[in-house]
Structures are given as structure tokens and as C-alpha cells.
C-alpha positions as CSV (number, residue, x, y, z in Angstrom):
1,M,0.0,0.0,0.0
2,E,1.3,3.4,-1.0
3,Y,0.7,6.3,1.4
4,R,0.3,10.0,0.6
5,K,2.0,12.3,3.0
6,L,-0.1,15.1,4.5
7,P,1.4,18.2,5.9
8,G,-0.5,17.9,9.1
9,I,-3.7,16.5,10.7
10,P,-6.6,17.8,8.5
11,N,-9.2,20.1,9.9
12,L,-12.2,18.0,10.9
13,L,-14.7,20.8,10.8
14,S,-13.9,21.7,7.2
15,Q,-14.0,18.0,6.3
16,Y,-17.6,17.8,7.6
17,G,-18.5,20.7,5.3
18,R,-17.0,18.8,2.4
19,A,-18.8,15.6,3.5
20,A,-22.1,17.4,3.5
21,L,-21.6,18.6,0.0
22,G,-20.4,15.1,-1.0
23,S,-23.7,13.6,0.1
24,V,-25.6,15.7,-2.5
25,P,-25.5,13.6,-5.7
26,L,-25.3,16.4,-8.2
27,V,-22.6,18.2,-6.3
28,G,-20.6,15.4,-4.8
29,G,-20.6,13.1,-7.7
30,S,-21.5,9.4,-7.7
31,R,-19.8,6.6,-5.8
32,D,-19.7,3.3,-7.5
33,A,-19.8,1.2,-4.3
34,T,-17.2,-1.1,-5.7
35,S,-13.9,0.7,-5.4
36,L,-11.5,1.8,-2.6
37,P,-9.0,4.6,-2.5
38,A,-5.8,3.6,-4.3
39,E,-3.6,4.9,-1.6
40,G,-3.6,5.6,2.1
41,V,-2.7,8.8,4.0
42,E,-0.1,9.5,6.6
43,V,1.1,12.2,9.0
44,S,4.3,12.4,10.9
45,G,5.5,14.4,13.9
46,V,2.2,14.4,15.7
47,K,2.4,15.5,19.4
48,V,-0.3,15.1,22.1
49,D,-1.9,18.4,23.4
50,V,-1.9,17.7,27.1
51,A,-4.7,20.1,27.8
52,N,-6.8,18.3,25.2
53,L,-5.9,15.0,26.7
54,A,-6.9,16.2,30.1
55,A,-10.3,17.4,28.8
56,Y,-10.8,14.1,27.0
57,T,-10.2,12.0,30.2
58,R,-12.5,14.3,32.2
59,V,-15.4,14.0,29.8
60,C,-15.0,10.3,29.3
61,G,-14.4,9.5,33.0
62,L,-10.9,8.2,32.5
63,R,-7.7,8.7,34.5
64,L,-5.2,11.3,33.3
65,G,-1.6,10.0,33.3
66,D,1.5,9.7,31.2
67,A,0.1,6.8,29.2
68,L,-2.6,7.6,26.7
69,P,-6.0,5.8,27.2
70,L,-6.5,3.1,24.6
71,T,-9.3,5.0,22.9
72,Y,-7.7,8.5,22.9
73,P,-5.6,8.0,19.7
74,F,-8.9,7.5,17.8
75,T,-9.4,11.3,18.2
76,L,-6.0,12.0,16.8
77,S,-6.4,9.8,13.8
78,F,-10.1,10.2,12.9
79,P,-9.4,13.1,10.5
80,L,-7.3,10.6,8.4
81,T,-10.3,8.3,8.3
82,M,-12.4,11.2,7.1
83,Q,-9.8,12.1,4.5
84,L,-10.1,8.6,3.1
85,M,-13.9,8.7,3.1
86,L,-13.9,12.0,1.2
87,D,-11.7,10.4,-1.5
88,P,-13.8,9.9,-4.7
89,G,-12.6,6.3,-4.7
90,F,-14.3,5.5,-1.4
91,P,-17.3,3.4,-2.1
92,F,-19.9,5.5,-0.3
93,P,-20.4,9.0,1.2
94,A,-19.1,9.8,4.7
95,M,-22.3,11.4,5.8
96,G,-24.9,8.8,6.8
97,S,-22.3,6.0,7.3
98,V,-22.4,4.1,10.5
99,H,-19.5,3.1,12.7
100,L,-20.4,-0.5,13.4
101,I,-17.3,-2.1,14.9
102,N,-14.1,-0.8,16.4
103,E,-11.1,-2.9,17.4
104,I,-8.0,-1.5,19.0
105,S,-4.8,-3.5,19.6
106,S,-2.1,-1.9,21.8
107,R,1.4,-3.5,21.6
108,S,3.0,-0.9,23.8
109,A,1.7,2.2,25.5
110,L,1.7,5.5,23.7
111,R,2.8,8.3,26.1
112,V,2.6,12.0,26.4
113,G,5.7,13.4,24.7
114,D,6.0,10.7,22.1
115,E,6.3,11.9,18.5
116,L,3.7,9.9,16.6
117,S,3.5,8.8,12.9
118,I,-0.1,8.0,11.9
119,R,-1.2,6.2,8.7
120,S,-4.6,5.0,7.6
121,H,-5.9,3.0,4.6
122,A,-9.2,1.4,3.6
123,E,-9.6,-2.3,2.8
124,N,-12.0,-5.3,2.8
125,L,-15.0,-3.9,1.1
126,R,-17.8,-6.5,1.5
127,E,-21.5,-7.1,1.7
128,H,-23.4,-7.2,5.0
129,P,-27.0,-8.0,5.7
130,S,-27.6,-4.3,6.5
131,G,-25.5,-2.8,3.6
132,L,-21.9,-2.4,2.5
133,L,-19.1,-2.6,5.1
134,V,-15.5,-1.4,4.7
135,D,-12.6,-1.3,7.2
136,V,-10.4,1.7,7.8
137,V,-7.1,0.5,9.3
138,T,-5.0,2.9,11.3
139,E,-1.5,2.4,12.5
140,I,0.5,4.6,15.0
141,R,4.2,4.3,15.4
142,T,6.7,6.0,17.6
143,G,10.3,6.8,16.6
144,D,11.7,4.4,14.0
145,D,9.7,1.4,15.0
146,D,8.8,-1.0,12.2
147,E,5.8,-2.4,14.1
148,P,2.9,-0.1,15.1
149,A,2.5,0.4,18.8
150,W,-1.3,1.0,18.3
151,L,-3.4,-0.5,15.6
152,Q,-7.1,0.1,14.9
153,R,-9.7,-1.4,12.6
154,S,-12.9,0.7,12.2
155,S,-15.7,-1.0,10.3
156,M,-17.9,1.5,8.6
157,L,-21.4,0.6,7.2
158,S,-23.4,2.2,4.5
159,K,-27.0,1.0,4.9
160,R,-28.6,-0.4,1.7
161,R,-29.9,-3.6,0.2
162,T,-27.3,-6.2,-0.7
163,S,-27.4,-9.9,-1.8
164,L,-27.2,-10.8,1.9
165,T,-30.2,-8.7,2.9
166,P,-33.3,-10.8,3.7
167,A,-36.1,-10.5,1.2
168,K,-38.8,-8.0,2.2
169,D,-41.4,-10.8,2.5
170,A,-39.1,-13.1,4.5
171,P,-40.4,-14.0,7.9
172,R,-38.6,-12.1,10.7
173,P,-36.9,-14.2,13.3
174,P,-38.6,-13.9,16.7
175,R,-37.1,-11.4,19.0
176,P,-35.4,-12.9,22.0
177,E,-36.9,-12.1,25.4
178,P,-35.0,-9.3,27.2
179,P,-32.9,-10.5,30.1
180,T,-34.1,-9.9,33.6
181,A,-32.2,-8.0,36.3
182,E,-31.8,-11.2,38.2
183,E,-30.2,-12.9,35.1
184,I,-27.6,-10.2,34.4
185,G,-27.0,-8.8,37.9
186,D,-26.6,-5.3,39.0
187,P,-24.8,-2.8,36.8
188,T,-21.2,-1.9,37.6
189,V,-22.2,1.7,37.3
190,V,-25.1,3.8,35.9
191,K,-24.2,7.0,34.1
192,S,-26.4,10.0,33.2
193,V,-25.5,11.3,29.7
194,T,-26.5,14.8,28.8
195,E,-26.4,16.9,25.7
196,A,-23.9,19.2,27.4
197,Q,-21.6,16.4,28.1
198,I,-21.7,15.1,24.5
199,A,-21.3,18.6,23.2
200,E,-18.1,18.9,25.3
201,Y,-16.9,15.6,23.8
202,A,-17.6,16.9,20.4
203,S,-15.5,20.0,21.1
204,V,-12.6,17.9,22.6
205,S,-12.6,15.3,19.9
206,G,-13.3,17.7,17.0
207,D,-16.1,15.4,15.9
208,R,-19.0,17.8,15.4
209,N,-21.1,15.6,13.2
210,P,-24.6,17.1,13.2
211,I,-26.1,14.0,14.6
212,H,-24.1,14.7,17.8
213,V,-24.5,18.4,18.2
214,S,-27.7,19.5,16.4
215,G,-31.3,18.3,17.1
216,L,-32.3,19.3,13.6
217,G,-29.2,17.6,12.1
218,A,-30.0,14.4,14.1
219,K,-33.7,14.4,13.0
220,A,-32.5,14.8,9.3
221,F,-30.9,11.4,9.8
222,G,-33.9,9.8,11.5
223,F,-33.0,10.3,15.2
224,P,-35.5,11.9,17.6
225,N,-32.6,14.0,19.2
226,V,-28.9,14.2,19.2
227,I,-27.0,10.9,19.9
228,A,-23.8,10.2,21.8
229,H,-20.7,9.4,19.9
230,G,-20.0,5.7,19.7
231,M,-16.3,6.3,20.7
232,W,-17.4,8.3,23.7
233,T,-19.4,5.2,24.7
234,A,-16.4,3.0,24.0
235,A,-14.2,5.1,26.2
236,T,-16.8,5.2,29.0
237,L,-17.1,1.4,29.0
238,L,-13.3,1.2,29.2
239,G,-13.3,3.4,32.3
240,S,-15.3,0.8,34.2
241,V,-12.2,-1.6,34.1
242,E,-9.4,0.9,33.8
243,G,-7.3,-0.5,36.6
244,E,-7.4,-3.9,34.9
245,I,-6.1,-3.0,31.4
246,P,-2.8,-4.7,30.4
247,E,-0.3,-2.7,28.4
248,R,-0.6,-5.2,25.5
249,A,-4.3,-5.4,25.0
250,R,-7.0,-5.8,22.4
251,Y,-10.2,-3.8,22.9
252,S,-13.1,-4.6,20.6
253,V,-16.5,-2.8,20.6
254,E,-19.6,-3.6,18.6
255,F,-22.0,-0.8,18.6
256,G,-25.8,-1.4,18.9
257,K,-28.7,1.0,19.5
258,P,-27.7,4.7,19.5
259,V,-27.7,6.5,22.8
260,V,-30.4,9.1,22.3
261,L,-29.9,12.1,24.7
262,P,-30.6,12.6,27.5
263,A,-30.1,9.1,28.6
264,K,-29.2,6.7,31.4
265,L,-26.5,4.2,30.6
266,G,-26.1,1.0,32.6
267,V,-22.6,-0.4,32.3
268,Y,-22.2,-4.1,33.0
269,A,-18.5,-5.2,33.4
270,R,-18.1,-9.0,33.8
271,R,-14.9,-11.0,34.3
272,A,-14.2,-14.1,32.3
273,V,-16.0,-17.2,33.6
274,A,-14.4,-19.9,31.4
275,A,-11.0,-20.6,30.0
276,G,-10.6,-18.9,26.6
277,D,-13.1,-16.1,27.3
278,P,-11.9,-12.5,27.0
279,A,-10.7,-11.2,30.4
280,W,-13.6,-8.7,30.5
281,T,-16.9,-8.4,28.6
282,I,-18.5,-5.0,29.1
283,T,-22.0,-4.1,27.9
284,A,-23.9,-0.8,27.8
285,R,-27.6,-1.1,28.3
286,N,-30.6,1.0,28.9
287,P,-31.1,0.3,32.6
288,R,-34.9,0.7,32.2
289,K,-35.1,-1.5,29.1
290,L,-32.5,-4.2,29.6
291,G,-33.1,-5.6,26.1
292,T,-31.8,-2.3,24.6
293,V,-28.0,-2.9,24.1
294,H,-26.0,0.2,23.1
295,A,-22.6,-1.5,22.8
296,T,-20.8,-4.7,23.7
297,A,-17.0,-4.7,24.3
298,T,-14.4,-7.3,25.1
299,L,-11.0,-6.7,26.6
300,E,-8.2,-9.2,26.4
301,E,-4.4,-9.4,26.8
302,L,-2.3,-9.9,23.7
């Protein structure tokens, strides 16, 4: 894979402006839904803004220290993901796409003061029962290391019919009965999530997608009100087991129902019960409707 060198981290706010134009067919052109960008993008010499890191840990409920939280590099690298999705070769528009799965592998801790090299590319375009799925792979290195210290695979979904989509007249499988409180036990923590809190995360992360900061923007995409960022939820889940995270770790999150604000979020962190299970399984549920799962995460040692 060839990578195009960028002079610096792109401006995410201007990228969203371009993404909005790109979602208008006559303005943004057409996407063939079969291609991927021919090259990746990379940036070198990236330094962590300590004030931004402190604000991030505060809004996500994480500890501030010398080592970066597992999820924090997502905010540094997301503009590179957007750069790829704005490429005419990307199979579908950035606006309206859904972050379905996120997997982070940390081989060694990234630390405040490290000079980071970040590169991203798109791969593995495939059909999914709900649409088209593509992976954006991001690697972060420090110094002259050959192997990335931090590796992320973000699976992005464009909703549409595919050959894997059930026929419209196909019988729907019965919905499973929601679990009872006795079956899943007490939540590890219950968090209140407000629009102000998510607006702060949007400011800290730079991700001001209208579905997160504008009621009108959220309604334009079918939501009754603004929704929490998926990666805010991922960071919040991680906070429930923060003292148990190994330096070499894999953290995988599958996103479910959006968190429509304001909301209560029940976090259920459970240790492995059998050999071969991930060290932790962490689930975010609506504590009043236990069958509503917002995200499910696993944490394991590499």
C-alpha cells in the first residue's frame, strides 16, 4: 500500500463541510460502491496536546496519566479516516455512514511526549445484511519502530440492500426475550448522559457531526434527538475496568442501538467465567429496558 504524506492533521470541521456537499449527488458526484482509495494517507510528527488529553479524560471518565488511554488515539487519527472517506474512490459518502465495529490493539503504551507517525488506509469492502461494510485500518508508530504500537480497525457501514439482505417478505426471526435484572445482575455503574456532556466531547474530539450536536441535524438522519458518539461510549465502557487494562491489549467494541440524549447508561462489566473467554466483557444497556443494548465490548491481553 502506498501512502500520501499530508502536511498535518486535516481540519475535521472543514472535512464535515465537504462531506455534507459530497452527500448531494449532483454536487458530490457518484460513488460506484465497488472501489476503494488507491492509496492511504499518513502524517508524521504528531504530538499530544496535554490540555486536550486532560479534557478528554474528564469528559470520558478516565484517568489522566503519562500513558494515553486506549481510545484516545482515535481522536488524533479520525481526520485521516475522514480524509479517506472523502476520497472519490471511497465506495460510499461519509455522511450517513455508521461506525459498526471498532477494534484497537495496543502492543506498547503511547505516552505524552511521544512523537507519533499515523497512517490509515481502507480495505476489505464487503457485503453485510444491512449494507456495505469497509474497514479503515490505522497504525500509529513511535520513533523508527517498524511495528505499530497502536493498531485500529474501524468497520464503517453504508445502509442499503445487498445480496445478503433478507427478502422483504421473508419472515422475521422472533425477538429474544430481554434479560431480567436477576439474570444479568446489578450494573457496575449507571451513568447519566446529557447533551452538554456530549457537546463537550464533540469539542474535545473535534467530531461535530450534526447527529451529535444538532437536534435538527439528528432528525434529518432519522433520530429523535442528538445521539452520543460511539467512541465516547467505547471510552466510557473502558473506564469501568481501567485498573485492569494490560499494556498489551485488544479492545473490541460492537455498537448497537444509538444512545439518544438525554439518557441513562447502565454499564455491566463482567470478568471471564471460562478458559478462553476474554478477560472482560462490558455491555452498555438502557437500565430501564434491559433488552436495549447500546454497545458490547471485550478486553483481552495480547
